[in-house]
C-alpha atoms as an extended CHARMM CRD file, in Angstrom:
* protein
*
       121  EXT
         1         1  MET       CA             30.5140000000        7.2680000000       -5.0050000000  PROA      1               0.0000000000
         2         2  SER       CA             31.7960000000        9.7530000000       -2.4970000000  PROA      2               0.0000000000
         3         3  PRO       CA             30.7000000000        9.7260000000        1.1590000000  PROA      3               0.0000000000
         4         4  SER       CA             28.5000000000       12.7620000000        0.5200000000  PROA      4               0.0000000000
         5         5  GLY       CA             26.2660000000       10.7280000000       -1.8080000000  PROA      5               0.0000000000
         6         6  PHE       CA             27.4330000000       12.3940000000       -5.0150000000  PROA      6               0.0000000000
         7         7  GLN       CA             28.9830000000       10.5710000000       -7.9480000000  PROA      7               0.0000000000
         8         8  THR       CA             32.1650000000       12.2330000000       -9.0830000000  PROA      8               0.0000000000
         9         9  SER       CA             34.6670000000       11.6860000000      -11.8210000000  PROA      9               0.0000000000
        10        10  ALA       CA             37.7960000000       13.5730000000      -12.7550000000  PROA      10              0.0000000000
        11        11  GLY       CA             36.9400000000       17.1000000000      -13.8540000000  PROA      11              0.0000000000
        12        12  ASP       CA             33.1520000000       16.6240000000      -13.8140000000  PROA      12              0.0000000000
        13        13  PRO       CA             30.9170000000       18.5340000000      -11.4250000000  PROA      13              0.0000000000
        14        14  PRO       CA             29.3020000000       16.2810000000       -8.8230000000  PROA      14              0.0000000000
        15        15  THR       CA             25.9360000000       14.8030000000       -9.8290000000  PROA      15              0.0000000000
        16        16  PRO       CA             23.5000000000       13.2910000000       -7.3820000000  PROA      16              0.0000000000
        17        17  GLY       CA             23.5520000000        9.5170000000       -7.0340000000  PROA      17              0.0000000000
        18        18  PRO       CA             20.3590000000        7.5210000000       -7.6420000000  PROA      18              0.0000000000
        19        19  GLU       CA             19.3510000000        7.6460000000       -3.9840000000  PROA      19              0.0000000000
        20        20  LEU       CA             19.5110000000       11.4610000000       -3.9900000000  PROA      20              0.0000000000
        21        21  ASN       CA             17.8100000000       11.8690000000       -7.3670000000  PROA      21              0.0000000000
        22        22  ASP       CA             14.3830000000       11.8360000000       -5.7170000000  PROA      22              0.0000000000
        23        23  PRO       CA             13.6770000000       15.3110000000       -4.3680000000  PROA      23              0.0000000000
        24        24  GLY       CA             10.9220000000       15.2200000000       -1.8180000000  PROA      24              0.0000000000
        25        25  LEU       CA             11.3230000000       11.4730000000       -1.3160000000  PROA      25              0.0000000000
        26        26  ALA       CA              8.3480000000       10.5980000000       -3.5280000000  PROA      26              0.0000000000
        27        27  ARG       CA              9.4130000000        6.9530000000       -3.5320000000  PROA      27              0.0000000000
        28        28  ASP       CA              9.2080000000        6.7680000000        0.2600000000  PROA      28              0.0000000000
        29        29  ARG       CA              5.9040000000        8.6500000000        0.3850000000  PROA      29              0.0000000000
        30        30  THR       CA              4.3960000000        6.2510000000       -2.1440000000  PROA      30              0.0000000000
        31        31  ALA       CA              5.4950000000        3.2230000000       -0.1210000000  PROA      31              0.0000000000
        32        32  LEU       CA              4.0930000000        4.7920000000        3.0500000000  PROA      32              0.0000000000
        33        33  ALA       CA              0.7740000000        5.5180000000        1.3220000000  PROA      33              0.0000000000
        34        34  TRP       CA              0.4200000000        1.8650000000        0.2840000000  PROA      34              0.0000000000
        35        35  THR       CA              1.3430000000        0.7930000000        3.8300000000  PROA      35              0.0000000000
        36        36  ARG       CA             -1.3170000000        3.1330000000        5.2810000000  PROA      36              0.0000000000
        37        37  SER       CA             -3.8890000000        1.6840000000        2.8860000000  PROA      37              0.0000000000
        38        38  ALA       CA             -2.9650000000       -1.8430000000        3.9720000000  PROA      38              0.0000000000
        39        39  LEU       CA             -3.2180000000       -0.9160000000        7.6620000000  PROA      39              0.0000000000
        40        40  ASN       CA             -6.5710000000        0.7430000000        7.0260000000  PROA      40              0.0000000000
        41        41  MET       CA             -7.8540000000       -2.4380000000        5.3580000000  PROA      41              0.0000000000
        42        42  ALA       CA             -6.5890000000       -4.5810000000        8.2170000000  PROA      42              0.0000000000
        43        43  ALA       CA             -8.2110000000       -2.3440000000       10.8370000000  PROA      43              0.0000000000
        44        44  SER       CA            -11.4870000000       -2.1370000000        8.9080000000  PROA      44              0.0000000000
        45        45  GLY       CA            -11.4900000000       -5.8940000000        8.4160000000  PROA      45              0.0000000000
        46        46  THR       CA            -10.9440000000       -6.4440000000       12.1230000000  PROA      46              0.0000000000
        47        47  LEU       CA            -13.8460000000       -4.1700000000       13.0400000000  PROA      47              0.0000000000
        48        48  ILE       CA            -16.1620000000       -5.7100000000       10.4360000000  PROA      48              0.0000000000
        49        49  ALA       CA            -15.2500000000       -9.2580000000       11.4900000000  PROA      49              0.0000000000
        50        50  ARG       CA            -15.7560000000       -8.3430000000       15.1640000000  PROA      50              0.0000000000
        51        51  ALA       CA            -19.1910000000       -6.9190000000       14.3660000000  PROA      51              0.0000000000
        52        52  GLY       CA            -20.0370000000      -10.0980000000       12.4350000000  PROA      52              0.0000000000
        53        53  PHE       CA            -19.0510000000      -12.2830000000       15.3720000000  PROA      53              0.0000000000
        54        54  ALA       CA            -20.9950000000      -10.0490000000       17.7970000000  PROA      54              0.0000000000
        55        55  ALA       CA            -24.0990000000      -10.4930000000       15.6190000000  PROA      55              0.0000000000
        56        56  HSD       CA            -23.6010000000      -14.2860000000       15.6660000000  PROA      56              0.0000000000
        57        57  LEU       CA            -22.7940000000      -14.2710000000       11.9460000000  PROA      57              0.0000000000
        58        58  ASP       CA            -19.6980000000      -16.3970000000       12.3720000000  PROA      58              0.0000000000
        59        59  ALA       CA            -19.3850000000      -17.3700000000        8.7010000000  PROA      59              0.0000000000
        60        60  LEU       CA            -19.4860000000      -13.7130000000        7.6640000000  PROA      60              0.0000000000
        61        61  GLY       CA            -16.9490000000      -12.8170000000       10.3550000000  PROA      61              0.0000000000
        62        62  VAL       CA            -14.5110000000      -15.5130000000        9.2530000000  PROA      62              0.0000000000
        63        63  ALA       CA            -14.9540000000      -14.7270000000        5.5490000000  PROA      63              0.0000000000
        64        64  THR       CA            -14.4460000000      -11.0170000000        6.2100000000  PROA      64              0.0000000000
        65        65  ALA       CA            -11.3600000000      -11.6120000000        8.3280000000  PROA      65              0.0000000000
        66        66  ILE       CA             -9.7550000000      -13.8210000000        5.6840000000  PROA      66              0.0000000000
        67        67  ALA       CA            -10.6780000000      -11.5380000000        2.7750000000  PROA      67              0.0000000000
        68        68  MET       CA             -9.5090000000       -8.3550000000        4.4720000000  PROA      68              0.0000000000
        69        69  ALA       CA             -6.2630000000       -9.9180000000        5.6990000000  PROA      69              0.0000000000
        70        70  THR       CA             -5.5560000000      -11.1120000000        2.1560000000  PROA      70              0.0000000000
        71        71  MET       CA             -6.3500000000       -7.7120000000        0.6260000000  PROA      71              0.0000000000
        72        72  ALA       CA             -4.2210000000       -5.9350000000        3.2400000000  PROA      72              0.0000000000
        73        73  LEU       CA             -1.2870000000       -8.2580000000        2.5920000000  PROA      73              0.0000000000
        74        74  LEU       CA             -1.5680000000       -7.8670000000       -1.1920000000  PROA      74              0.0000000000
        75        75  THR       CA             -1.8170000000       -4.0830000000       -0.8720000000  PROA      75              0.0000000000
        76        76  TRP       CA              1.2450000000       -3.9070000000        1.3550000000  PROA      76              0.0000000000
        77        77  ARG       CA              3.2320000000       -6.2350000000       -0.9360000000  PROA      77              0.0000000000
        78        78  HSD       CA              2.3110000000       -4.1110000000       -3.9540000000  PROA      78              0.0000000000
        79        79  GLY       CA              3.6180000000       -0.9900000000       -2.2330000000  PROA      79              0.0000000000
        80        80  GLN       CA              6.8710000000       -2.7530000000       -1.3750000000  PROA      80              0.0000000000
        81        81  THR       CA              7.2170000000       -3.9740000000       -4.9610000000  PROA      81              0.0000000000
        82        82  ILE       CA              6.7840000000       -0.4340000000       -6.2850000000  PROA      82              0.0000000000
        83        83  TYR       CA              9.3320000000        0.8460000000       -3.7690000000  PROA      83              0.0000000000
        84        84  ARG       CA             11.9600000000       -1.6970000000       -4.8360000000  PROA      84              0.0000000000
        85        85  ALA       CA             11.2500000000       -1.3200000000       -8.5660000000  PROA      85              0.0000000000
        86        86  ARG       CA             11.6270000000        2.4420000000       -8.4600000000  PROA      86              0.0000000000
        87        87  GLY       CA             14.8680000000        2.1100000000       -6.5190000000  PROA      87              0.0000000000
        88        88  LEU       CA             16.4050000000       -0.3500000000       -8.9720000000  PROA      88              0.0000000000
        89        89  ALA       CA             15.2780000000        1.2010000000      -12.2130000000  PROA      89              0.0000000000
        90        90  GLY       CA             15.8800000000        4.7840000000      -11.1860000000  PROA      90              0.0000000000
        91        91  THR       CA             12.6510000000        5.7000000000      -12.9740000000  PROA      91              0.0000000000
        92        92  PHE       CA              9.5140000000        7.0530000000      -11.4540000000  PROA      92              0.0000000000
        93        93  PRO       CA              6.4020000000        5.9850000000      -13.3540000000  PROA      93              0.0000000000
        94        94  HSD       CA              3.5940000000        8.2690000000      -12.3050000000  PROA      94              0.0000000000
        95        95  GLN       CA              0.5820000000        6.2250000000      -13.3100000000  PROA      95              0.0000000000
        96        96  GLN       CA             -0.5320000000        2.9190000000      -11.8570000000  PROA      96              0.0000000000
        97        97  PRO       CA             -4.0870000000        2.5930000000      -13.2070000000  PROA      97              0.0000000000
        98        98  GLY       CA             -4.3580000000       -1.1540000000      -12.5640000000  PROA      98              0.0000000000
        99        99  ALA       CA             -3.1480000000       -0.9590000000       -8.9860000000  PROA      99              0.0000000000
       100       100  LEU       CA             -5.2320000000        2.0850000000       -8.1760000000  PROA      100             0.0000000000
       101       101  GLY       CA             -8.2890000000        0.4430000000       -9.7350000000  PROA      101             0.0000000000
       102       102  ALA       CA             -7.7440000000       -2.6540000000       -7.5940000000  PROA      102             0.0000000000
       103       103  LEU       CA             -7.3530000000       -0.5180000000       -4.4730000000  PROA      103             0.0000000000
       104       104  THR       CA            -10.5430000000        1.3640000000       -5.3260000000  PROA      104             0.0000000000
       105       105  ALA       CA            -12.4130000000       -1.9170000000       -5.8330000000  PROA      105             0.0000000000
       106       106  ALA       CA            -11.1000000000       -3.2470000000       -2.5150000000  PROA      106             0.0000000000
       107       107  THR       CA            -12.2020000000       -0.0670000000       -0.7540000000  PROA      107             0.0000000000
       108       108  LEU       CA            -15.6870000000       -0.2680000000       -2.2650000000  PROA      108             0.0000000000
       109       109  LEU       CA            -15.9310000000       -3.9490000000       -1.3290000000  PROA      109             0.0000000000
       110       110  THR       CA            -14.9260000000       -3.1070000000        2.2320000000  PROA      110             0.0000000000
       111       111  ALA       CA            -17.6060000000       -0.4360000000        2.4190000000  PROA      111             0.0000000000
       112       112  ALA       CA            -20.2400000000       -2.8130000000        1.0000000000  PROA      112             0.0000000000
       113       113  VAL       CA            -19.3800000000       -5.5380000000        3.5100000000  PROA      113             0.0000000000
       114       114  ALA       CA            -19.4480000000       -3.0140000000        6.3480000000  PROA      114             0.0000000000
       115       115  ILE       CA            -22.9290000000       -1.8950000000        5.2670000000  PROA      115             0.0000000000
       116       116  VAL       CA            -24.1680000000       -5.5100000000        5.1040000000  PROA      116             0.0000000000
       117       117  VAL       CA            -22.7970000000       -6.2870000000        8.5670000000  PROA      117             0.0000000000
       118       118  THR       CA            -24.2790000000       -3.0870000000        9.9720000000  PROA      118             0.0000000000
       119       119  ILE       CA            -27.7060000000       -3.9030000000        8.5490000000  PROA      119             0.0000000000
       120       120  ALA       CA            -27.4710000000       -7.5010000000        9.7890000000  PROA      120             0.0000000000
       121       121  ILE       CA            -26.7900000000       -6.3390000000       13.3440000000  PROA      121             0.0000000000
């Protein structure tokens, strides 16, 4: 590969290497979106757990903190896995119905727990 990032061979026009074959950096944007989701879960979990502790619902606060930390970690790891897989394979699968379904379920669970804690306070 040449220093400019293009693969060249004798007589062939330069073609982009795998790292340049992603116009718009969709791979990076996808990884950042999963990271933002994980940070959102961590922040929401912290606020929900804090509200639980403030309402003297220590068991709920601890359970929420553990659950949200686990979901945030799993979400972040999934985004990193997608990032690496797309970089190695050079393919860009557009649909992730299982992962998006899990993220939707985690978001709904977070909202339900937040409502329960709010009512309990």
